[in-house]
C-alpha positions as CSV (number, residue, x, y, z in Angstrom):
1,M,6.3,1.0,11.4
2,Y,7.7,2.3,8.2
3,V,7.0,0.5,4.9
4,C,8.9,3.0,2.7
5,N,11.9,4.6,4.3
6,C,12.7,6.7,1.2
7,N,9.3,8.5,1.4
8,G,8.6,8.1,5.1
9,L,5.4,6.1,4.4
10,R,4.1,4.2,7.4
11,K,1.8,1.2,7.4
12,R,-1.1,3.4,8.2
13,D,-0.4,5.6,5.2
14,V,-0.3,2.5,2.9
15,A,-3.5,1.1,4.5
16,A,-5.3,4.4,4.1
17,A,-4.4,4.5,0.4
18,I,-5.6,0.9,0.0
19,E,-8.9,1.7,1.7
20,A,-9.2,4.7,-0.7
21,G,-8.9,2.3,-3.7
22,A,-5.2,1.8,-4.4
23,T,-4.8,-1.5,-6.2
24,R,-1.1,-1.1,-7.1
25,P,2.0,0.3,-5.4
26,R,2.0,3.1,-7.9
27,D,-1.5,4.1,-6.6
28,V,-0.2,4.1,-3.1
29,F,2.6,6.5,-4.1
30,A,0.3,8.7,-6.0
31,R,-2.2,8.9,-3.1
32,N,0.7,10.0,-0.9
33,Q,2.1,12.4,-3.4
34,C,5.5,10.7,-3.8
35,A,7.2,8.3,-6.1
36,V,9.1,5.0,-5.9
37,Q,12.8,5.4,-5.2
38,C,14.7,2.3,-4.3
39,A,11.6,0.0,-4.6
40,R,12.4,-2.1,-1.5
41,C,8.9,-1.4,-0.2
42,V,7.0,-2.5,-3.3
43,C,6.9,-6.2,-2.3
44,E,5.4,-5.3,1.2
45,M,2.9,-3.0,-0.4
46,R,1.8,-5.7,-2.8
47,E,1.4,-8.1,0.1
48,M,-0.7,-5.5,2.0
49,I,-2.9,-5.0,-1.1
50,Q,-3.3,-8.7,-1.6
51,D,-4.2,-9.2,2.1
52,S,-6.8,-6.5,1.8
53,R,-8.3,-8.1,-1.3
54,E,-8.5,-11.4,0.6
55,T,-10.1,-9.8,3.6
56,Y,-12.8,-8.1,1.4
57,A,-13.4,-11.3,-0.5
58,M,-14.0,-13.2,2.8
59,A,-16.3,-10.5,4.1
60,A,-18.3,-10.6,0.9
61,E,-19.0,-14.4,1.3
């Protein structure tokens, strides 16, 4: 499933960037060597980043 249609980023691309340390949507774009265009995907990326943080926090407990 695509998260960013403008750059062709799929959920797995965003997830890989988050696993590699992306903490902001701009980090996701940089990791995938592209740039934000229409910004419709930014909210979904933020949600994915937040979900990842919560998952890591729960695992650390």
